[in-house]
C-alpha positions as CSV (number, residue, x, y, z in Angstrom):
1,M,114.4,12.2,95.1
2,V,115.4,11.9,91.4
3,A,112.5,10.8,89.2
4,F,114.3,8.0,87.5
5,P,117.3,6.9,89.7
6,K,120.0,4.7,88.3
7,L,119.2,1.1,89.2
8,F,121.7,-1.0,91.1
9,I,119.0,-3.6,91.9
10,P,119.1,-7.1,90.4
11,G,116.3,-6.4,87.9
12,P,115.2,-4.6,86.1
13,T,118.7,-3.2,85.6
14,H,119.9,0.1,84.3
15,V,119.0,0.9,80.7
16,P,120.8,4.0,79.5
17,D,119.3,6.4,76.9
18,H,121.3,5.1,74.0
19,V,119.8,1.6,74.6
20,M,116.3,3.0,75.1
21,K,116.6,4.8,71.8
22,S,117.2,1.4,70.0
23,I,113.8,0.1,70.9
24,T,112.0,3.1,69.4
25,S,112.7,1.9,65.8
26,P,109.6,1.9,63.5
27,Q,107.5,-1.2,63.5
28,I,107.8,-3.8,60.8
29,G,105.5,-6.7,59.9
30,H,106.4,-10.0,61.6
31,R,105.7,-12.0,58.5
32,T,108.0,-10.0,56.2
33,P,111.5,-10.6,54.9
34,E,112.9,-7.7,56.9
35,F,111.6,-9.4,60.1
36,S,113.2,-12.7,59.2
37,E,116.5,-10.8,58.6
38,L,116.2,-9.1,62.0
39,M,115.5,-12.4,63.8
40,S,118.3,-14.2,61.9
41,T,120.7,-11.5,63.1
42,I,119.5,-11.9,66.7
43,V,119.6,-15.7,66.6
44,Q,123.1,-15.8,65.3
45,G,124.3,-13.3,67.8
46,I,122.8,-15.2,70.7
47,Q,124.2,-18.5,69.4
48,S,127.7,-16.9,69.4
49,L,127.2,-15.5,72.9
50,L,126.1,-18.9,74.2
51,Y,128.7,-20.9,72.2
52,T,125.9,-23.1,70.7
53,R,124.3,-24.3,67.6
54,N,121.0,-25.0,69.4
55,H,117.9,-23.3,68.2
56,I,117.1,-20.0,69.8
57,Y,113.4,-19.2,70.6
58,L,112.2,-15.7,71.4
59,A,109.2,-15.1,73.6
60,S,107.3,-11.9,74.4
61,H,106.7,-12.7,78.0
62,A,108.5,-13.1,81.3
63,A,111.0,-15.9,81.7
64,T,108.5,-17.4,84.2
65,G,106.6,-18.6,81.1
66,L,109.7,-20.4,79.9
67,W,109.8,-22.3,83.2
68,E,106.5,-23.8,82.0
69,V,107.7,-24.3,78.4
70,G,110.8,-26.2,79.8
71,I,108.7,-28.5,82.1
72,Q,105.9,-29.3,79.7
73,N,108.2,-30.2,76.8
74,S,110.5,-32.5,78.7
75,V,108.9,-34.4,81.6
76,T,107.5,-37.9,81.0
77,K,108.4,-39.6,84.3
78,G,109.5,-37.0,86.9
79,I,111.5,-33.9,87.4
80,L,114.2,-33.2,90.0
81,H,114.6,-29.6,91.1
82,T,117.5,-28.1,93.0
83,V,116.2,-25.5,95.4
84,N,118.6,-23.0,97.1
85,G,116.6,-19.7,97.0
86,S,113.3,-18.1,96.2
87,F,113.3,-18.5,92.4
88,S,114.4,-22.1,92.3
89,S,111.7,-22.8,94.9
90,K,109.1,-21.1,92.7
91,W,110.1,-23.1,89.7
92,A,109.7,-26.4,91.6
93,T,106.2,-25.2,92.7
94,V,105.3,-24.8,89.0
95,S,106.2,-28.5,88.4
96,K,104.1,-29.5,91.4
97,E,101.2,-27.5,90.1
98,Y,101.3,-29.4,86.8
99,G,101.0,-32.6,88.8
100,H,104.4,-34.0,87.9
101,E,106.4,-36.3,90.2
102,T,108.7,-33.6,91.7
103,G,111.8,-34.3,93.6
104,I,113.7,-31.6,95.5
105,V,117.4,-31.3,96.3
106,D,116.9,-28.8,99.2
107,Y,119.5,-26.4,100.4
108,D,119.6,-23.5,102.9
109,W,119.5,-20.1,101.3
110,G,123.1,-19.1,100.5
111,M,124.3,-22.6,99.6
112,G,125.4,-23.7,96.2
113,V,124.2,-26.7,94.2
114,K,126.5,-29.7,94.3
115,P,126.6,-32.7,91.9
116,E,126.9,-35.3,94.6
117,D,123.5,-34.2,96.0
118,I,121.9,-34.4,92.5
119,D,123.5,-37.8,92.0
120,K,121.8,-39.3,95.1
121,L,118.3,-38.6,93.8
122,L,118.8,-39.1,90.1
123,S,120.2,-42.5,90.9
124,T,116.7,-43.6,92.1
125,G,115.6,-43.6,88.5
126,K,112.5,-41.6,89.3
127,Y,113.4,-38.6,87.2
128,D,114.0,-38.0,83.5
129,V,114.5,-34.2,83.9
130,L,116.8,-32.1,86.0
131,A,116.0,-28.4,86.6
132,M,118.3,-25.9,88.3
133,V,118.8,-22.2,88.7
134,H,122.4,-21.2,87.7
135,N,122.4,-17.9,89.4
136,E,120.0,-17.6,92.2
137,T,119.0,-13.9,92.1
138,S,117.5,-13.9,95.6
139,T,120.8,-14.8,97.3
140,G,123.6,-14.0,94.9
141,V,124.6,-17.6,94.7
142,M,126.1,-18.9,91.4
143,S,126.4,-22.7,91.1
144,P,129.2,-23.8,88.8
145,L,127.8,-25.7,85.8
146,Q,130.9,-27.7,84.8
147,P,130.8,-30.2,87.7
148,I,127.1,-30.9,87.1
149,A,127.8,-31.3,83.4
150,E,130.4,-34.0,84.1
151,L,127.8,-35.8,86.3
152,M,125.1,-35.6,83.6
153,K,127.4,-36.8,80.8
154,T,129.0,-39.7,82.7
155,K,126.1,-41.1,84.6
156,Y,122.8,-39.6,83.3
157,P,123.1,-38.8,79.6
158,E,119.5,-39.7,79.1
159,V,118.2,-37.1,81.5
160,I,117.1,-33.7,80.1
161,W,118.8,-30.8,81.7
162,L,117.0,-27.5,82.2
163,V,118.8,-24.4,83.4
164,D,117.4,-21.0,84.5
165,A,120.1,-18.4,83.6
166,V,117.9,-15.4,84.1
167,S,120.5,-13.3,85.9
168,S,123.6,-14.9,84.5
169,M,123.1,-15.1,80.7
170,A,124.9,-12.3,78.9
171,G,126.9,-11.6,82.0
172,H,128.7,-14.8,82.6
173,K,130.4,-17.2,80.1
174,I,128.1,-20.3,79.5
175,E,129.3,-22.7,76.9
176,I,126.1,-24.6,76.2
177,D,127.2,-27.2,73.7
178,T,130.3,-28.1,75.7
179,L,128.2,-28.4,78.9
180,G,125.4,-30.3,77.2
181,I,122.5,-28.2,78.5
182,D,119.2,-29.1,76.8
183,F,117.2,-26.0,77.7
184,I,118.4,-22.7,79.0
185,L,116.3,-19.6,79.6
186,S,116.8,-16.0,80.4
187,S,115.0,-12.6,80.2
188,T,116.0,-9.2,78.9
189,Q,115.8,-7.1,82.1
190,K,118.9,-8.5,83.8
191,A,122.4,-8.9,82.3
192,W,121.0,-8.2,78.8
193,G,120.3,-4.6,80.0
194,L,117.0,-4.1,78.2
195,P,113.5,-3.4,79.6
196,A,111.5,-6.3,81.0
197,G,108.8,-8.3,79.0
198,F,110.9,-10.5,76.7
199,S,112.6,-13.8,77.1
200,I,115.0,-16.1,75.4
201,C,115.7,-19.8,75.4
202,A,118.1,-22.2,73.6
203,V,116.8,-25.7,73.0
204,S,118.8,-28.9,72.1
205,D,117.8,-31.2,69.2
206,R,117.1,-34.1,71.6
207,M,114.7,-32.0,73.7
208,I,112.9,-30.9,70.5
209,A,112.7,-34.6,69.6
210,K,111.4,-35.6,73.0
211,A,108.8,-32.8,73.0
212,K,107.2,-34.4,70.0
213,Q,106.4,-37.5,72.0
214,I,104.6,-35.5,74.8
215,P,100.9,-34.9,74.3
216,L,98.7,-32.2,75.8
217,K,101.3,-29.4,76.0
218,G,98.8,-26.8,74.9
219,Y,99.5,-24.4,72.0
220,F,101.3,-21.5,73.7
221,L,103.8,-23.7,75.5
222,D,104.5,-26.2,72.7
223,I,108.0,-25.8,71.4
224,G,106.8,-27.6,68.3
225,I,105.0,-24.4,67.4
226,Y,108.2,-22.4,67.8
227,E,110.0,-25.0,65.7
228,K,107.5,-24.7,62.9
229,Y,108.2,-21.0,62.5
230,Y,111.9,-21.2,63.2
231,S,112.8,-22.5,59.8
232,K,111.3,-19.2,58.4
233,M,113.1,-17.2,61.1
234,Q,109.7,-16.1,62.5
235,T,107.9,-16.4,65.8
236,P,104.6,-18.2,66.3
237,Y,102.8,-15.1,67.3
238,T,103.3,-11.3,67.0
239,P,106.3,-10.6,69.1
240,S,107.5,-7.4,70.9
241,I,109.4,-6.0,67.9
242,P,110.8,-3.1,69.9
243,H,112.5,-5.6,72.2
244,M,114.0,-7.3,69.1
245,F,115.5,-4.1,67.8
246,G,116.9,-3.6,71.3
247,L,118.4,-7.1,71.3
248,K,120.0,-6.5,67.9
249,Y,121.5,-3.3,69.3
250,I,122.8,-4.9,72.6
251,L,124.3,-7.8,70.6
252,K,126.2,-5.3,68.5
253,Q,127.4,-3.6,71.7
254,I,128.6,-6.9,73.1
255,E,130.4,-7.7,69.8
256,T,132.2,-4.3,70.0
257,E,133.1,-5.0,73.7
258,G,134.2,-8.5,72.9
259,L,132.9,-11.6,74.7
260,E,136.0,-12.3,76.8
261,N,136.2,-8.6,77.8
262,R,132.5,-8.7,78.8
263,W,133.0,-11.8,81.0
264,L,136.1,-10.2,82.5
265,R,134.3,-6.9,83.2
266,H,131.6,-8.7,85.2
267,Q,134.1,-10.7,87.1
268,K,136.2,-7.7,88.0
269,M,133.1,-5.7,89.2
270,A,132.1,-8.7,91.3
271,E,135.5,-8.9,92.9
272,Y,135.6,-5.2,93.5
273,T,132.2,-5.2,95.2
274,R,133.1,-8.2,97.4
275,K,136.3,-6.5,98.5
276,W,134.4,-3.3,99.3
277,A,131.9,-5.2,101.5
278,I,134.6,-7.0,103.4
279,E,136.6,-3.8,104.0
280,H,133.4,-2.4,105.6
281,G,133.2,-5.2,108.0
282,Q,130.4,-6.9,106.2
283,G,130.1,-10.6,105.2
284,L,129.2,-12.3,101.9
285,F,125.9,-14.2,102.1
286,P,126.8,-17.0,99.6
287,E,128.7,-20.0,100.5
288,E,132.4,-19.6,99.7
289,G,133.2,-20.5,96.1
290,F,129.6,-19.9,95.0
291,E,129.6,-16.1,94.7
292,S,127.8,-14.6,91.7
293,T,129.6,-12.6,89.0
294,T,126.5,-10.4,88.3
295,I,125.1,-9.9,91.8
296,T,126.8,-9.5,95.2
297,C,124.7,-10.4,98.2
298,I,126.1,-8.8,101.3
299,Q,125.4,-10.1,104.9
300,N,124.5,-7.0,106.9
301,Q,126.8,-7.9,109.9
302,Q,127.2,-4.2,110.8
303,S,123.5,-3.7,111.2
304,W,123.3,-0.8,108.8
305,D,120.0,1.0,108.6
306,I,119.2,-0.2,105.0
307,N,116.0,1.8,104.7
308,Q,117.7,5.0,105.7
309,I,120.7,4.4,103.4
310,N,118.2,3.7,100.6
311,D,116.4,7.0,101.1
312,K,119.6,8.9,101.1
313,L,120.9,7.2,98.0
314,L,117.6,8.0,96.3
315,D,118.2,11.6,97.0
316,R,121.5,11.2,95.2
317,G,119.9,9.5,92.2
318,F,120.6,5.8,92.9
319,R,118.2,2.9,93.7
320,M,119.6,0.3,96.0
321,D,118.4,-3.2,96.8
322,R,117.3,-3.8,100.4
323,G,117.3,-7.6,100.4
324,Y,114.9,-10.2,98.9
325,G,112.1,-11.8,100.9
326,K,113.2,-13.2,104.2
327,L,116.6,-11.6,103.8
328,R,115.3,-8.1,103.7
329,G,117.3,-5.9,106.1
330,N,119.6,-8.7,107.0
331,A,121.3,-8.8,103.6
332,F,121.2,-6.6,100.6
333,R,122.3,-7.0,97.0
334,I,124.3,-4.9,94.6
335,A,123.8,-5.7,90.9
336,H,126.8,-5.1,88.6
337,M,125.7,-6.4,85.3
338,G,124.5,-5.5,81.8
339,N,125.0,-1.8,81.1
340,I,126.7,-1.1,84.4
341,M,130.3,-0.3,83.8
342,F,133.2,-0.2,86.3
343,D,132.9,3.6,86.5
344,D,129.2,3.4,87.3
345,L,129.9,0.9,90.1
346,T,132.7,2.9,91.7
347,E,130.5,6.1,91.5
348,Y,127.7,4.2,93.3
349,L,130.0,2.8,96.0
350,Q,131.6,6.2,96.5
351,N,128.1,7.7,97.1
352,F,127.3,4.8,99.4
353,D,130.4,5.6,101.4
354,E,129.5,9.2,101.6
355,V,126.0,8.3,102.9
356,L,127.6,6.0,105.5
357,N,129.8,8.9,106.7
358,E,127.1,11.5,107.0
């Protein structure tokens, strides 16, 4: 077994040496002009990537913390969650733990989120916030945002819209301002292609305004504290500066590749992986039309011995996914995002084929 196999799991994802080198830059003070310059560069880069003028906040913790930030700075009446996998379910649990009126649009794993189902519950008037996961990492289901955006704009313009884009941001085109998303979050260990431990969110002006009306948010979760320092291009507390140097480097890599080329690369890798699965007699776990561009979840219809395949791939220097939670063994995922290039993917699938033929 190779000490550090190349990762084809949905997170953390593969971080090549040249990216790792970027986070080894010398430390700088977080209240200095050079820090503000660094943060400004990052913020502008993320705004370009997300097609937005919304404020970008950087947090030195997992995106799970931003679930709580989103909830605590938006809910005054009730929150409606769409649940179609493990992570969307966990986010809904967080809202319940805070004691908020929590509605659930419940789907079987593998199903995509549909605007008509959201409409049925928002029409009750019980909820002033909608929370959904764009790309459900556990199942490889990506729910299109445009149909939901149309619903929100035409029927529920007063409802705050929260989106978890942990495994889609930086790997799939998300035009925030056009869609009208109020709060979108991600973390660095997925399509951003950096080590874990750092997260990002973009916040609309109207959510910032609403947050000011909500008491008892605490200090750590209050976006008002982020906003206070944002005008200085600083963070409220000492951040992980190595991650920030890494983000600056990745954003430069993305600029060099070109945004449209990046979205196309992820789309083509997804299509190639789906085709490979089907040619091997396997099925796709997501509902048709809701397949992810960053993760392919494959239904193990051929009853492959996933544990044995994993062991053999490890000997060859690759780490595979064996399925998440209740899907383990019955479905498995192939991540094709971030620093994974087409040649990396074909090399992995070629080795997978060789293992199958042994």
